Short mmCIF file of the C-alpha atoms (twelve columns), coordinates in Angstrom:
data_MODEL
# 
_entry.id   MODEL 
# 
loop_
_atom_site.group_PDB 
_atom_site.id 
_atom_site.type_symbol 
_atom_site.label_atom_id 
_atom_site.label_alt_id 
_atom_site.label_comp_id 
_atom_site.label_asym_id 
_atom_site.label_seq_id 
_atom_site.Cartn_x 
_atom_site.Cartn_y 
_atom_site.Cartn_z 
_atom_site.pdbx_PDB_model_num 
ATOM 1  C CA . MET A 1  -4.502  70.870 -116.280 1 
ATOM 2  C CA . THR A 2  -6.234  71.399 -112.957 1 
ATOM 3  C CA . VAL A 3  -5.140  69.776 -109.727 1 
ATOM 4  C CA . VAL A 4  -8.300  67.659 -109.634 1 
ATOM 5  C CA . LYS A 5  -7.726  66.379 -113.183 1 
ATOM 6  C CA . SER A 6  -4.124  65.565 -112.346 1 
ATOM 7  C CA . LEU A 7  -5.185  63.754 -109.198 1 
ATOM 8  C CA . TYR A 8  -7.869  61.885 -111.130 1 
ATOM 9  C CA . LYS A 9  -5.377  60.761 -113.791 1 
ATOM 10 C CA . TYR A 10 -2.965  59.639 -111.091 1 
ATOM 11 C CA . HIS A 11 -5.782  57.772 -109.345 1 
ATOM 12 C CA . VAL A 12 -6.731  55.904 -112.524 1 
ATOM 13 C CA . TYR A 13 -3.099  54.978 -113.220 1 
ATOM 14 C CA . PHE A 14 -2.556  53.911 -109.599 1 
ATOM 15 C CA . SER A 15 -5.748  51.828 -109.574 1 
ATOM 16 C CA . PHE A 16 -4.821  50.009 -112.762 1 
ATOM 17 C CA . SER A 17 -1.355  49.311 -111.385 1 
ATOM 18 C CA . ILE A 18 -2.955  47.712 -108.308 1 
ATOM 19 C CA . CYS A 19 -5.034  45.496 -110.589 1 
ATOM 20 C CA . ARG A 20 -1.954  44.493 -112.570 1 
ATOM 21 C CA . LEU A 21 -0.122  43.556 -109.376 1 
ATOM 22 C CA . TYR A 22 -3.035  41.419 -108.189 1 
ATOM 23 C CA . ASP A 23 -3.145  39.792 -111.635 1 
ATOM 24 C CA . ASN A 24 0.588   39.049 -111.430 1 
ATOM 25 C CA . VAL A 25 0.132   37.346 -108.057 1 
ATOM 26 C CA . SER A 26 -2.828  35.390 -109.391 1 
ATOM 27 C CA . ASP A 27 -0.987  34.317 -112.527 1 
ATOM 28 C CA . ARG A 28 2.049   33.190 -110.561 1 
ATOM 29 C CA . CYS A 29 -0.081  31.198 -108.128 1 
ATOM 30 C CA . GLN A 30 -1.789  29.372 -110.980 1 
ATOM 31 C CA . GLU A 31 1.450   28.131 -112.520 1 
ATOM 32 C CA . MET A 32 1.913   24.384 -112.391 1 
ATOM 33 C CA . PRO A 33 5.411   23.466 -111.193 1 
ATOM 34 C CA . ASP A 34 7.207   20.655 -113.023 1 
ATOM 35 C CA . THR A 35 10.096  20.042 -110.677 1 
ATOM 36 C CA . THR A 36 10.711  19.923 -106.952 1 
ATOM 37 C CA . LYS A 37 12.743  23.102 -107.256 1 
ATOM 38 C CA . GLU A 38 9.805   24.883 -108.899 1 
ATOM 39 C CA . ILE A 39 7.477   23.604 -106.149 1 
ATOM 40 C CA . VAL A 40 9.800   25.010 -103.490 1 
ATOM 41 C CA . GLU A 41 10.030  28.334 -105.363 1 
ATOM 42 C CA . LEU A 42 6.246   28.502 -105.667 1 
ATOM 43 C CA . ILE A 43 5.799   27.782 -101.955 1 
ATOM 44 C CA . GLN A 44 8.291   30.540 -101.130 1 
ATOM 45 C CA . TYR A 45 6.481   32.894 -103.486 1 
ATOM 46 C CA . LEU A 46 3.124   32.050 -101.889 1 
ATOM 47 C CA . GLN A 47 4.528   32.748 -98.436  1 
ATOM 48 C CA . ASP A 48 5.901   36.092 -99.592  1 
ATOM 49 C CA . ALA A 49 2.713   36.939 -101.468 1 
ATOM 50 C CA . SER A 50 0.488   36.192 -98.484  1 
ATOM 51 C CA . THR A 51 2.639   37.929 -95.880  1 
ATOM 52 C CA . VAL A 52 4.157   40.861 -97.760  1 
ATOM 53 C CA . GLN A 53 2.680   41.508 -101.194 1 
ATOM 54 C CA . VAL A 54 -0.990  41.206 -100.261 1 
ATOM 55 C CA . VAL A 55 -0.479  43.435 -97.218  1 
ATOM 56 C CA . GLU A 56 1.205   46.062 -99.399  1 
ATOM 57 C CA . LEU A 57 -1.541  45.763 -101.994 1 
ATOM 58 C CA . GLN A 58 -4.200  46.200 -99.303  1 
ATOM 59 C CA . GLN A 59 -2.463  49.386 -98.162  1 
ATOM 60 C CA . GLN A 60 -2.463  50.623 -101.760 1 
ATOM 61 C CA . VAL A 61 -6.171  49.777 -102.104 1 
ATOM 62 C CA . ASN A 62 -6.880  51.735 -98.907  1 
ATOM 63 C CA . GLU A 63 -4.895  54.688 -100.256 1 
ATOM 64 C CA . ALA A 64 -6.804  54.538 -103.551 1 
ATOM 65 C CA . ALA A 65 -10.117 54.386 -101.677 1 
ATOM 66 C CA . GLU A 66 -9.199  57.479 -99.645  1 
ATOM 67 C CA . ARG A 67 -8.167  59.325 -102.805 1 
ATOM 68 C CA . LEU A 68 -11.405 58.333 -104.526 1 
ATOM 69 C CA . GLN A 69 -13.409 59.532 -101.525 1 
ATOM 70 C CA . PHE A 70 -11.575 62.857 -101.680 1 
ATOM 71 C CA . LEU A 71 -12.297 63.160 -105.398 1 
ATOM 72 C CA . LEU A 72 -15.971 62.337 -104.888 1 
ATOM 73 C CA . ASN A 73 -16.275 64.844 -102.065 1 
ATOM 74 C CA . TYR A 74 -14.486 67.506 -104.053 1 
ATOM 75 C CA . ALA A 75 -16.635 66.884 -107.103 1 
ATOM 76 C CA . ASN A 76 -19.763 67.269 -104.978 1 
ATOM 77 C CA . LEU A 77 -18.470 70.528 -103.534 1 
ATOM 78 C CA . ALA A 78 -17.559 71.812 -106.972 1 
ATOM 79 C CA . ARG A 79 -21.025 70.967 -108.334 1 
ATOM 80 C CA . GLU A 80 -22.698 72.712 -105.377 1 
ATOM 81 C CA . PHE A 81 -20.440 75.710 -105.881 1 
ATOM 82 C CA . LEU A 82 -21.351 75.892 -109.568 1 
ATOM 83 C CA . ASP A 83 -25.065 75.589 -108.755 1 
ATOM 84 C CA . CYS A 84 -24.792 78.545 -106.382 1 
ATOM 85 C CA . CYS A 85 -23.010 80.641 -108.962 1 
ATOM 86 C CA . ILE A 86 -25.531 80.149 -111.759 1 
# 
């Protein structure tokens, strides 16, 4: 397997994991608490999600975007290289 294919597979896996994490945050935020304790836990979760988790997810999205840009640039270079060699 080439380095580009490996990087692509990692990028796809990483991107899907970001989506799953966002889905987990969304699902948790949509839960309806039944007790005061659950309300307090949800408020604490929302505070953590908005100050820590979302920031970390944004950093992961930025990393994925940079990796995708690299892959797109590399693919363009590879195509140009192949065109020159034909």
